[in-house]
C-alpha positions as CSV (number, residue, x, y, z in Angstrom):
1,X,-0.1,0.1,0.0
2,X,3.0,2.5,1.0
3,X,4.5,1.9,-2.3
4,X,1.4,2.5,-4.5
5,X,0.4,5.8,-2.1
6,X,4.2,7.4,-3.2
7,X,4.1,6.3,-6.5
8,X,0.7,8.2,-6.8
9,X,2.0,10.6,-5.2
10,X,4.6,11.1,-7.1
11,X,2.5,11.0,-10.4
12,X,0.1,13.7,-8.4
13,X,3.3,16.6,-8.2
14,X,4.1,15.7,-12.3
15,X,0.5,16.3,-13.0
16,X,-0.6,19.1,-10.3
17,X,0.9,22.1,-8.8
18,X,0.5,20.9,-5.5
19,X,2.0,23.4,-3.4
20,X,0.3,22.4,0.4
21,X,0.4,19.0,2.3
22,X,-3.2,19.7,2.5
23,X,-3.9,19.5,-1.1
24,X,-1.6,16.8,-1.6
25,X,-4.4,15.0,1.1
26,X,-7.0,16.1,-1.0
27,X,-6.1,14.1,-4.3
28,X,-4.9,11.2,-2.8
29,X,-8.2,10.9,-0.9
30,X,-9.6,11.1,-4.5
31,X,-7.3,8.9,-5.9
32,X,-8.7,5.7,-2.9
33,X,-6.3,6.4,-0.5
34,X,-7.7,7.0,3.4
35,X,-4.3,8.4,4.8
36,X,-3.8,11.3,7.5
37,X,-2.2,14.8,7.0
38,X,0.7,12.5,9.4
39,X,1.1,10.0,7.0
40,X,1.4,12.8,3.9
41,X,3.8,14.4,5.5
42,X,6.0,11.8,6.4
43,X,5.3,10.5,2.8
44,X,7.0,13.5,1.8
45,X,10.1,13.1,4.0
46,X,10.8,9.9,2.8
47,X,10.0,10.6,-1.0
48,X,12.9,13.5,-0.2
49,X,10.2,16.3,-1.4
50,X,10.9,19.6,-1.4
51,X,9.0,23.2,-2.2
52,X,10.2,24.9,-4.9
53,X,9.4,28.4,-6.9
54,X,7.7,28.3,-9.8
55,X,8.0,30.9,-13.2
56,X,4.8,32.5,-11.6
57,X,5.9,33.3,-8.2
58,X,4.1,30.6,-6.6
59,X,5.4,27.0,-5.1
60,X,5.2,23.4,-5.7
61,X,6.6,20.1,-4.9
62,X,9.2,18.5,-6.8
63,X,11.5,15.6,-6.0
64,X,15.1,17.2,-4.6
65,X,17.8,16.7,-6.6
66,X,19.6,13.5,-5.2
67,X,16.7,12.0,-2.9
68,X,17.4,8.7,-5.0
69,X,20.4,8.3,-2.9
70,X,20.9,9.3,0.7
71,X,17.8,10.8,1.9
72,X,20.4,13.5,4.3
73,X,23.3,13.3,2.2
74,X,25.2,17.0,2.3
75,X,24.5,17.2,-1.2
76,X,20.4,17.4,-0.5
77,X,21.9,20.1,2.3
78,X,23.7,22.0,-0.1
79,X,20.6,22.1,-2.9
80,X,17.5,22.7,-0.4
81,X,19.9,25.3,1.7
82,X,20.9,27.2,-2.2
83,X,17.5,26.9,-3.2
84,X,15.6,27.8,0.3
85,X,17.5,30.2,2.6
86,X,17.8,33.9,2.0
87,X,20.4,35.0,4.5
88,X,21.4,33.6,8.0
89,X,22.4,36.4,10.6
90,X,23.2,35.9,14.5
91,X,22.7,37.4,17.7
92,X,23.5,36.4,21.1
93,X,23.3,32.4,21.1
94,X,20.8,32.7,18.1
95,X,21.0,31.9,14.2
96,X,18.4,32.7,12.5
97,X,17.7,31.8,8.7
98,X,15.1,33.7,6.7
99,X,14.5,32.1,3.8
100,X,11.7,31.9,0.8
101,X,8.0,32.1,2.3
102,X,6.9,28.6,2.8
103,X,10.6,26.8,2.7
104,X,11.8,27.2,6.2
105,X,10.6,23.3,7.4
106,X,12.1,21.7,4.5
107,X,15.9,24.0,5.6
108,X,15.2,23.1,8.8
109,X,14.9,19.2,8.3
110,X,18.0,19.2,6.5
111,X,19.9,21.3,8.6
112,X,18.6,19.1,11.4
113,X,19.7,16.0,9.6
114,X,23.2,17.2,9.7
115,X,25.7,17.0,12.2
116,X,26.5,20.4,13.8
117,X,28.7,21.1,16.6
118,X,27.1,23.5,19.7
119,X,23.6,22.9,18.1
120,X,20.9,22.7,20.9
121,X,17.8,22.7,18.8
122,X,15.7,24.5,16.2
123,X,12.5,25.7,16.1
124,X,10.9,26.9,12.6
125,X,8.1,28.7,10.7
126,X,7.4,29.7,7.5
127,X,9.5,31.6,6.0
128,X,12.0,31.3,9.3
129,X,13.9,29.3,11.2
130,X,16.0,29.4,14.7
131,X,19.0,27.6,15.9
132,X,20.0,28.0,19.7
133,X,23.8,27.6,20.2
134,X,25.9,26.9,23.2
135,X,27.6,30.3,22.9
136,X,27.8,33.6,21.5
137,X,31.0,32.1,19.8
138,X,29.2,28.9,17.7
139,X,26.8,31.2,16.6
140,X,28.6,33.6,15.2
141,X,31.2,30.5,13.5
142,X,28.1,28.5,12.8
143,X,26.6,31.8,10.8
144,X,29.7,32.0,8.8
145,X,29.7,28.0,7.9
146,X,25.7,28.6,6.8
147,X,26.3,31.4,4.5
148,X,29.1,29.4,2.9
149,X,25.6,27.8,1.5
150,X,23.4,30.7,0.8
151,X,23.2,31.6,-3.1
152,X,24.3,35.2,-3.8
């Protein structure tokens, strides 16, 4: 059932410009899959789907580059970060990562999947995520490191 659902999800995102989990959930239910929002969220993560900007200023789910390889590879991190993040800055023990609207969850998810020194935790919103660091120095160092992955 899971493989069939994953196949249908890939068909749906190829056929429609789907930008919300609720919209994908509706299409799946119309296709005969009785799923919950939590299942759809897990499927999106397992399939390596990310939101990308379309030419008309909207967003849509697509399969991330390299999603067929390791789900949390460094190249996946770099790709999603370059496509999602506008800037990173720090204040005190916090690093603020500003993203395109709707992209912070994807960027935060790939950040969390990587190993970083001195990270206490993260908190994600729609277009921003915060990283709590153990020290001001580690926040500054992480900001410099993340800036290397941001498209200019």
